[in-house]
C-alpha positions as CSV (number, residue, x, y, z in Angstrom):
1,M,20.1,44.4,5.6
2,Q,18.5,41.6,3.4
3,W,16.1,38.8,4.0
4,R,15.4,35.8,1.7
5,I,11.5,34.7,2.1
6,N,9.5,32.3,0.4
7,E,5.8,31.9,0.9
8,S,3.2,30.1,-1.1
9,F,-0.6,30.6,-0.4
10,D,-4.0,30.1,-2.6
11,F,-6.7,32.9,-2.6
12,Q,-9.3,33.8,-4.9
13,M,-10.4,37.1,-5.9
14,T,-12.1,38.8,-8.9
15,E,-10.4,41.7,-10.6
16,Y,-12.8,44.2,-8.7
17,E,-11.8,42.5,-5.4
18,L,-7.9,42.7,-6.2
19,R,-8.4,46.5,-6.9
20,K,-9.8,47.0,-3.4
21,Q,-7.0,44.8,-1.4
22,F,-3.8,45.8,-0.1
23,L,-0.4,43.8,0.7
24,E,0.6,45.5,4.1
25,V,4.4,45.2,4.9
26,S,5.6,46.6,8.2
27,I,9.3,47.1,9.2
28,L,9.7,46.3,13.0
29,K,12.5,46.9,15.5
30,E,14.0,44.1,17.4
31,D,11.8,45.3,20.3
32,G,8.8,45.2,18.1
33,E,8.4,49.0,17.5
34,Q,7.0,49.7,13.8
35,V,9.5,52.1,12.1
36,G,8.2,51.7,8.6
37,N,5.5,50.6,6.4
38,I,4.0,50.2,3.0
39,K,0.5,49.4,1.7
40,I,0.6,48.0,-1.9
41,N,-2.5,47.5,-4.2
42,L,-3.1,43.7,-5.0
43,F,-3.9,44.5,-8.6
44,L,-0.8,46.4,-9.1
45,I,1.2,43.3,-8.2
46,A,-1.1,41.0,-10.3
47,T,-0.6,42.9,-13.2
48,G,2.5,44.8,-12.8
49,P,6.2,43.6,-13.3
50,F,7.7,40.4,-11.7
51,H,10.2,42.5,-9.9
52,Q,8.7,45.2,-7.7
53,D,10.6,48.1,-6.0
54,F,9.2,50.8,-3.5
55,A,10.1,53.6,-1.4
56,I,9.6,53.3,2.4
57,H,9.6,56.3,4.5
58,F,10.8,56.1,8.2
59,P,11.3,58.5,11.1
60,Q,13.5,61.4,11.0
61,N,12.8,61.6,7.1
62,R,15.1,58.6,6.4
63,I,14.1,56.5,3.1
64,G,14.7,52.9,2.6
65,R,13.5,50.5,-0.3
66,I,11.9,47.3,-0.4
67,E,12.2,45.2,-3.3
68,F,10.9,41.9,-4.1
69,D,10.1,39.5,-7.0
70,L,6.5,38.1,-7.1
71,K,5.1,35.5,-9.3
72,I,1.2,34.9,-9.3
73,S,0.0,31.8,-11.5
74,Q,-3.4,31.8,-12.6
75,I,-5.9,28.7,-12.5
76,I,-9.1,29.1,-14.1
77,D,-11.9,26.5,-13.5
78,L,-14.2,26.4,-17.0
79,K,-17.3,24.6,-17.3
80,I,-18.8,24.3,-20.8
81,E,-22.3,23.3,-21.3
82,S,-24.2,22.2,-24.2
83,L,-27.6,24.2,-24.9
84,E,-30.0,21.8,-26.7
85,S,-32.5,23.8,-29.1
């Protein structure tokens, strides 16, 4: 099974905050029952490679994978002030 999902959103975090936050992905059956999940650290996503590939463990010792390509753009607001002596 394969999905193509494109999402875009804006958020602001410091490096410290990125290290403490996670992207959580849950796999649900059609009836809504959760059959697998994964938590991925946002700092890993921000600094890691463009292509991400993780193992997901399911009930009855089955293993699947989730792969995705993620681009993070960075915008920096910079203010330079002149200090007069």
